[in-house]
C-alpha positions as CSV (number, residue, x, y, z in Angstrom):
1,X,0.0,0.1,-0.2
2,X,1.0,3.2,-0.8
3,X,1.9,5.8,2.0
4,X,-0.4,8.6,2.4
5,X,-0.2,11.9,0.9
6,X,1.2,14.7,3.3
7,X,-1.0,17.5,3.3
8,X,0.4,20.6,4.9
9,X,-2.7,22.4,6.0
10,X,-4.6,24.9,8.3
11,X,-8.2,25.5,8.2
12,X,-8.6,28.1,5.4
13,X,-10.4,28.2,2.2
14,X,-7.4,27.2,0.3
15,X,-6.6,24.3,2.7
16,X,-10.3,23.0,2.3
17,X,-10.0,22.9,-1.5
18,X,-6.9,20.1,-0.8
19,X,-8.5,17.9,1.7
20,X,-12.1,18.2,-0.2
21,X,-10.0,16.4,-3.3
22,X,-8.4,13.9,-1.4
23,X,-11.7,12.7,0.0
24,X,-13.5,12.9,-3.1
25,X,-10.8,11.1,-4.7
26,X,-10.1,8.5,-2.2
27,X,-6.7,9.3,-2.1
28,X,-5.3,8.6,1.5
29,X,-3.7,11.3,3.6
30,X,-2.6,12.6,6.6
31,X,-2.6,16.6,7.7
32,X,0.6,17.9,9.0
33,X,-0.7,21.1,10.7
34,X,0.9,24.4,9.7
35,X,-0.7,26.8,12.1
36,X,-0.3,30.3,10.2
37,X,-1.4,32.3,13.5
38,X,2.0,31.1,15.2
39,X,4.3,31.8,12.2
40,X,4.9,28.0,11.1
41,X,4.6,28.7,7.6
42,X,8.1,30.3,7.8
43,X,9.7,27.3,9.4
44,X,12.7,26.1,7.0
45,X,11.1,22.5,6.8
46,X,8.0,24.3,5.4
47,X,9.8,26.9,3.0
48,X,11.6,23.8,1.4
49,X,8.3,22.6,-0.2
50,X,6.3,26.1,-0.3
51,X,9.0,28.6,-1.0
52,X,5.8,31.3,-1.0
53,X,5.4,30.5,2.8
54,X,2.1,30.0,2.1
55,X,0.0,26.9,3.0
56,X,-1.5,24.3,1.5
57,X,1.0,22.1,0.0
58,X,1.6,18.5,-0.3
59,X,4.1,15.9,-0.3
60,X,3.1,12.8,-2.3
61,X,5.8,10.1,-1.4
62,X,4.5,8.0,-4.7
63,X,5.0,10.8,-7.0
64,X,6.1,10.2,-10.9
65,X,8.1,7.5,-11.7
66,X,7.5,6.3,-8.0
67,X,9.7,8.9,-6.5
68,X,8.3,11.6,-3.8
69,X,7.2,15.0,-5.4
70,X,5.9,18.0,-3.6
71,X,3.7,20.7,-5.0
72,X,2.7,24.4,-3.4
73,X,-0.3,26.3,-4.6
74,X,-3.8,25.1,-4.4
75,X,-4.7,25.2,-7.8
76,X,-1.6,23.4,-8.9
77,X,-2.0,20.8,-6.0
78,X,-5.8,20.2,-7.6
79,X,-4.5,19.7,-11.2
80,X,-1.9,17.2,-9.8
81,X,-4.5,15.4,-7.8
82,X,-6.8,15.3,-10.6
83,X,-4.5,13.9,-13.4
84,X,-3.0,11.3,-10.2
85,X,-6.7,10.2,-9.7
86,X,-7.9,10.4,-13.2
87,X,-11.0,11.7,-11.4
88,X,-12.7,15.1,-11.1
89,X,-10.7,16.7,-14.2
90,X,-12.9,16.4,-17.1
91,X,-14.0,13.8,-19.2
92,X,-12.2,14.8,-22.5
93,X,-10.0,18.1,-23.6
94,X,-13.2,20.3,-24.2
95,X,-14.3,19.5,-20.6
96,X,-11.2,19.8,-19.6
97,X,-10.7,23.4,-20.5
98,X,-13.9,24.4,-19.0
99,X,-12.6,22.9,-15.4
100,X,-9.5,25.0,-15.8
101,X,-11.4,28.3,-17.0
102,X,-13.3,27.9,-13.4
103,X,-10.3,26.8,-11.5
104,X,-8.1,29.9,-12.7
105,X,-11.2,32.0,-12.1
106,X,-11.2,31.2,-8.6
107,X,-7.6,31.5,-8.1
108,X,-7.6,34.8,-10.0
109,X,-10.7,36.3,-9.0
110,X,-12.9,34.9,-6.3
111,X,-10.1,33.8,-3.9
112,X,-7.9,37.1,-3.9
113,X,-11.0,39.3,-3.8
114,X,-12.9,37.8,-0.9
115,X,-9.6,37.9,0.8
116,X,-9.0,41.6,0.3
117,X,-12.9,42.3,1.2
118,X,-12.7,40.2,4.5
119,X,-9.4,42.0,5.3
120,X,-11.0,45.4,4.9
121,X,-14.1,44.5,6.6
122,X,-12.6,42.5,10.1
123,X,-9.3,43.3,10.1
124,X,-8.4,47.0,8.8
125,X,-7.5,49.3,11.8
126,X,-10.3,51.2,12.9
127,X,-8.3,54.1,13.7
128,X,-6.3,55.7,11.1
129,X,-5.3,59.0,9.7
130,X,-8.1,58.8,6.9
131,X,-11.0,56.6,7.5
132,X,-11.9,57.1,3.9
133,X,-9.3,55.2,2.6
134,X,-10.5,52.0,4.8
135,X,-14.2,52.9,4.0
136,X,-12.9,52.7,0.0
137,X,-11.2,49.4,0.5
138,X,-14.4,47.8,2.0
139,X,-16.6,49.2,-0.5
140,X,-14.3,48.2,-3.5
141,X,-13.6,44.9,-2.8
142,X,-17.1,43.7,-1.2
143,X,-18.7,45.3,-4.8
144,X,-16.2,42.8,-6.7
145,X,-17.1,39.7,-4.7
146,X,-20.7,40.6,-5.2
147,X,-20.1,40.9,-9.0
148,X,-18.3,37.5,-8.8
149,X,-21.1,35.8,-7.1
150,X,-23.3,37.2,-10.1
151,X,-21.1,35.8,-12.5
152,X,-21.2,32.3,-10.8
153,X,-24.9,32.7,-10.4
154,X,-25.3,33.3,-14.0
155,X,-22.9,30.4,-14.7
156,X,-24.9,27.7,-13.1
157,X,-28.3,28.6,-13.9
158,X,-29.4,25.1,-15.4
159,X,-26.6,23.5,-14.5
160,X,-25.7,21.4,-11.0
161,X,-21.8,22.1,-11.1
162,X,-19.7,24.8,-12.5
163,X,-18.2,22.6,-15.5
164,X,-20.9,19.8,-16.2
165,X,-19.9,17.2,-13.9
166,X,-18.5,17.8,-10.4
167,X,-15.0,18.8,-10.7
168,X,-11.8,20.4,-9.3
169,X,-13.6,23.8,-10.1
170,X,-16.2,23.1,-7.9
171,X,-14.0,22.0,-5.3
172,X,-11.9,25.1,-5.6
173,X,-14.8,27.6,-5.4
174,X,-17.0,26.3,-2.7
175,X,-14.9,26.6,0.3
176,X,-14.8,30.3,-0.9
177,X,-18.6,30.3,-1.0
178,X,-19.1,28.4,2.4
179,X,-17.2,30.3,4.6
180,X,-17.5,34.0,5.3
181,X,-19.6,35.9,2.6
182,X,-17.1,39.1,2.9
183,X,-20.4,41.0,3.6
184,X,-22.2,39.8,0.5
185,X,-25.7,39.4,1.4
186,X,-26.7,36.4,-0.8
187,X,-30.4,35.4,0.4
188,X,-32.7,35.2,-2.5
189,X,-30.3,37.1,-4.4
190,X,-28.2,34.4,-6.0
191,X,-30.6,31.2,-6.1
192,X,-28.6,29.1,-8.6
193,X,-25.5,29.8,-6.4
194,X,-27.0,28.8,-2.9
195,X,-28.7,25.5,-4.7
196,X,-25.0,24.9,-5.8
197,X,-23.6,25.7,-2.3
198,X,-26.2,23.2,-0.8
199,X,-25.4,20.4,-3.2
200,X,-21.7,20.4,-2.6
201,X,-22.1,20.7,1.2
202,X,-24.3,17.7,1.0
203,X,-21.4,15.4,-0.3
204,X,-20.0,13.0,1.7
205,X,-16.4,13.7,0.8
206,X,-17.1,17.2,1.6
207,X,-18.6,16.7,5.0
208,X,-15.6,14.1,6.2
209,X,-13.0,17.0,4.7
210,X,-14.7,19.8,7.1
211,X,-14.8,17.0,10.2
212,X,-11.3,16.6,9.7
213,X,-10.6,20.2,9.8
214,X,-13.3,21.0,12.7
215,X,-11.1,18.3,14.6
216,X,-7.6,20.1,13.9
217,X,-9.1,23.4,15.0
218,X,-10.9,22.0,18.0
219,X,-7.8,20.6,19.1
220,X,-5.1,23.5,18.1
221,X,-4.3,26.4,20.3
222,X,-6.3,29.1,19.2
223,X,-5.3,31.1,16.0
224,X,-6.0,34.7,17.7
225,X,-6.4,34.7,21.5
226,X,-6.9,37.7,23.3
227,X,-4.7,40.6,24.2
228,X,-1.1,39.9,23.3
229,X,-1.6,36.8,21.5
230,X,-4.2,38.3,18.8
231,X,-1.8,41.5,18.3
232,X,1.3,38.6,17.8
233,X,-0.6,36.7,15.2
234,X,-1.7,40.1,13.3
235,X,2.0,40.8,13.4
236,X,2.8,37.4,11.6
237,X,-0.2,37.2,9.3
238,X,0.0,40.6,7.9
239,X,2.0,43.5,6.6
240,X,4.9,40.9,5.5
241,X,7.9,42.1,3.6
242,X,10.4,40.7,1.5
243,X,12.6,38.5,3.9
């Protein structure tokens, strides 16, 4: 039996993508926690497999030619796992193009814009020299996330999944919809998106992946605690510069 794939993981939308894919594909894996609030993403061992100091990353002991391989960047990991398993990556080249279009739509648009909206809404300082700049950030990124939800809603009209059959594109997009909605009120406004969100949430592989993440969250030290702990986590997570 092949050794399990190591998943260097923390329970964030990008992390959830990978554990969902592994559960859905039936690939054996084990979670290696990377507590981003404690700065574990900057440790030399992790940087050796993820030079951008961002999780997730994987190490597959049974890589190409039977030799280990490490992969960083969640989109690249999903593509690798789709090729490895032969599942959820399109039935033919035409369908694969669709899958990749929507995978990269998430990577280039929905993920970054949701992250910025969440940052300005929840983490931007409340006391700054010019509050108008913070307000502008909130409005700018919340509106862009709203626009992207509209794009996704239109795409899902008459479709169960974004690229026909369930695929790695759905696995990439769903955690960003499942999590905090970046201030976008969706009740009744995006019915096709909402129906798709429920369909994906009910899948057994998704349920198992979220349960594994919850176990990790429950057993780990808090990402951001009160007082000095919260401030230390903020310094680690934000305003990073080249090292």
